ROKETOR-179507 format. One record per atom (N, C-alpha, C): x, y, z. Coordinates in pm, whole numbers, plus 50000, padded with zeros to 5 digits. Each point is the difference from the previous one (the first is absolute). Layout:
! residues N
XYZ
...
***
This chain:
! residues 73
356507442442848
499844994149883
498495000749917
499374994850110
498474999149947
499435013049985
500585009250078
499555015449987
500385006349868
501094997249959
500515005249882
499114993449866
499774988350014
499314992349901
498685005649993
499305003950106
498875005350014
499765012449956
500925008050005
500165017049957
500124997349851
500674991849954
500204997049859
498774996549922
499384991250051
498734996049947
498895010650012
500005006250090
499225012350003
500215010549905
501295003850006
500555010249893
499724995249839
500184987949989
499814993249868
498285001649955
499234994150107
498575003149961
499595013749999
500685008050049
499435015650000
500005006649853
500924996049908
500135004849874
499394990849901
498954993850015
499464989249918
498995009649921
500204998049847
499015006349934
499084989849930
499065003049918
499104994549924
500674994349879
499754986549954
500634994149887
499165003149867
498775000350035
499115000149867
500264990249901
500004988750061
500314987149911
498774989449998
499884994449906
498704990950000
500714984750031
499244997850115
500324985950051
498674990549968
500384991949889
498974990149948
499584987850088
499064992649958
499794987850089
501034990949999
500814999649914
501124989550002
500795001150107
500255014550050
501055000950107
499644993450116
498615000250039
499434994150114
500314983649995
499944993949908
500314988049973
501724996450048
500575006849946
501535000050022
500365004150132
499385008150073
500255002750136
499394989250082
498894993849982
499254988750064
501024987750006
500444996649871
500954987249989
501285004250080
500505012149981
501345003850071
499854998750138
498915004350060
499664999650155
500094984850041
499034992749924
499844985450019
501224992850015
500965003049900
501294991149990
500795004450108
499935013750048
500805002150125
499614993050115
498705001750018
499364993150137
500354985449971
499934992449906
500214987349998
501514995949995
500755010249971
501594998150014
500315000350157
499415010250067
499995001450161
499734986750030
498944994149983
499254988450059
500904987349988
500584999349865
500914990049964
501295001650078
500435012050026
501395001650074
499774997050137
498745000150077
499774998150145
499824984750009
499154993549885
500014987050005
501504992249981
500815006849909
501214991950016
500595003550117
500055009050064
500825003050118
499524989150114
498794998650015
499404990250103
499854986649961
499624997349888
499634984049948
501394993249978
500905005949957
501204989249957
500714997250145
500455010350092
500484995550134
499094991050065
498775000350003
499044991750075
500194986449922
500024997749878
500014989049942
501204992450031
501185007350026
501404995150032
499804995250145
499345008450082
499934995750149
499144986049988
498834999149939
499294987249998
500724989449934
500815001149917
500714987649951
500934995850092
500845010050078
500874995650089
499324992650108
498905003750065
499164994450096
499714985349929
499434998749899
499744987649951
500974990450009
501275005249960
501224989449992
500414996350131
499995011250098
500224995550143
498864988450063
499025002949950
498754990450052
500424985849936
500324999249882
500454987449923
501174992250074
501075009150029
501124995750081
499774994450136
499125006150069
499494995750110
499374985349984
498925001049925
499504986149960
500834989049961
501025000549926
501134991749948
500584996450129
500545009350084
500844996650129
499314989550091
498605000350015
499144994050093
499874986749931
500004995949899
499564988749920
500954988449983
***
């Protein structure tokens, strides 16, 4: 499967021709903001996957600790 994808990419880029288009300075800002948005989205997803289960675990641990203290009092 990987081999087919690699061959397809190589063939695709073999037939690339010049576009002769003007890319103004505004395009750099758009690319920068889009790239930054993707990076922030990836970090937010990782944060959500790690933080919320960890928060739930800590909350359960705290409840167990409180129950043990009430049991001995």
